[in-house]
C-alpha positions as CSV (number, residue, x, y, z in Angstrom):
1,M,-1.4,-30.3,-47.5
2,P,-4.6,-28.8,-46.0
3,E,-6.1,-25.8,-47.6
4,Q,-5.0,-22.6,-46.0
5,Q,-7.7,-20.6,-44.3
6,R,-8.1,-17.1,-45.6
7,A,-7.1,-14.5,-42.9
8,R,-10.1,-12.5,-41.8
9,E,-10.0,-8.8,-42.7
10,P,-9.4,-6.7,-39.6
11,R,-12.3,-4.6,-38.5
12,T,-12.0,-0.9,-39.2
13,A,-14.3,2.0,-38.9
14,A,-15.0,1.7,-42.6
15,N,-16.2,-2.0,-42.5
16,A,-17.5,-2.3,-38.9
17,V,-20.9,-3.6,-38.2
18,T,-22.4,-2.2,-35.0
19,V,-24.5,-4.2,-32.6
20,Q,-27.4,-1.8,-33.3
21,E,-27.2,-2.6,-37.1
22,I,-27.3,-6.3,-36.3
23,M,-30.3,-5.8,-34.0
24,D,-32.0,-3.7,-36.6
25,R,-31.5,-6.4,-39.2
26,I,-32.9,-9.1,-36.9
27,N,-35.9,-6.9,-36.0
28,S,-36.6,-6.2,-39.6
29,E,-36.5,-9.9,-40.6
30,H,-38.9,-10.8,-37.8
31,E,-41.2,-7.8,-38.6
32,D,-41.3,-8.9,-42.3
33,E,-42.6,-12.2,-41.1
34,G,-45.1,-10.6,-38.7
35,R,-43.3,-11.9,-35.6
36,P,-42.1,-10.0,-32.5
37,S,-38.4,-9.4,-32.4
38,P,-36.4,-11.7,-30.1
39,V,-33.8,-9.0,-29.5
40,L,-36.1,-6.3,-28.2
41,N,-36.8,-5.9,-24.5
42,H,-40.6,-6.5,-24.3
43,A,-40.7,-5.8,-20.5
44,A,-42.6,-2.7,-19.3
45,P,-40.4,0.4,-18.8
46,S,-39.2,0.5,-15.2
47,G,-40.1,4.1,-14.7
48,P,-42.0,7.0,-16.3
49,I,-41.5,7.4,-20.0
50,T,-41.7,10.5,-22.3
51,V,-44.0,10.8,-25.2
52,E,-41.0,10.7,-27.5
53,Y,-39.9,7.4,-26.0
54,A,-43.4,6.0,-26.1
55,R,-43.5,6.7,-29.9
56,I,-40.1,4.9,-30.3
57,L,-41.5,1.9,-28.4
58,M,-44.6,1.8,-30.5
59,R,-42.5,1.8,-33.7
60,Q,-40.1,-0.9,-32.3
61,H,-43.0,-3.1,-31.1
62,R,-45.1,-2.5,-34.2
63,V,-45.8,-6.2,-34.8
64,C,-46.3,-7.0,-31.1
65,N,-49.7,-7.7,-29.7
66,R,-50.5,-5.0,-27.1
67,D,-52.1,-7.6,-24.8
68,E,-49.0,-9.7,-24.8
69,C,-46.2,-7.0,-24.9
70,P,-45.9,-4.9,-21.7
71,A,-43.6,-2.4,-23.5
72,K,-46.2,-1.7,-26.2
73,R,-49.0,-1.6,-23.6
74,A,-47.2,1.0,-21.5
75,A,-46.4,3.1,-24.5
76,F,-49.9,2.9,-25.8
77,A,-51.4,3.8,-22.4
78,L,-49.2,6.9,-22.2
79,L,-50.1,8.0,-25.7
80,V,-53.8,7.5,-25.0
81,D,-53.5,9.4,-21.7
82,K,-51.8,12.3,-23.5
83,G,-54.6,12.3,-26.2
84,I,-52.1,11.4,-29.0
85,M,-53.8,8.1,-29.7
86,S,-57.3,6.9,-29.2
87,P,-58.5,3.4,-28.8
88,S,-61.5,2.4,-30.8
89,P,-64.6,1.2,-29.0
90,S,-64.2,-2.3,-30.3
91,A,-61.3,-4.6,-29.1
92,G,-59.3,-1.6,-27.9
93,Q,-57.6,-1.2,-31.3
94,L,-56.3,2.1,-32.6
95,E,-58.7,4.0,-34.8
96,P,-57.3,4.7,-38.2
97,G,-56.1,8.3,-38.6
98,R,-56.1,9.0,-34.9
99,I,-52.4,9.6,-34.4
100,R,-51.6,13.3,-33.9
101,A,-48.1,14.8,-34.1
102,S,-47.1,16.8,-31.0
């Protein structure tokens, strides 16, 4: 007689895993390996963004190369324009200690 398959536990509010939690885990795994996340949208924002959203994008795209990630490039450009970040003279990289809270 074949082995009976164990019935799956029904999803409840107490044991549910959200899509965001799954995405966060995948992002974290890739970030730990120094690779851009495959689940993030790397496209440039379609319209104007706020400083708050630019900061979120910079955190989400922390391991992305600014030259290769339009989302990070747009966020960085806004934060530089607002005087919150400052590119260093060499290679356009952020100078250490040059992030200001608003």
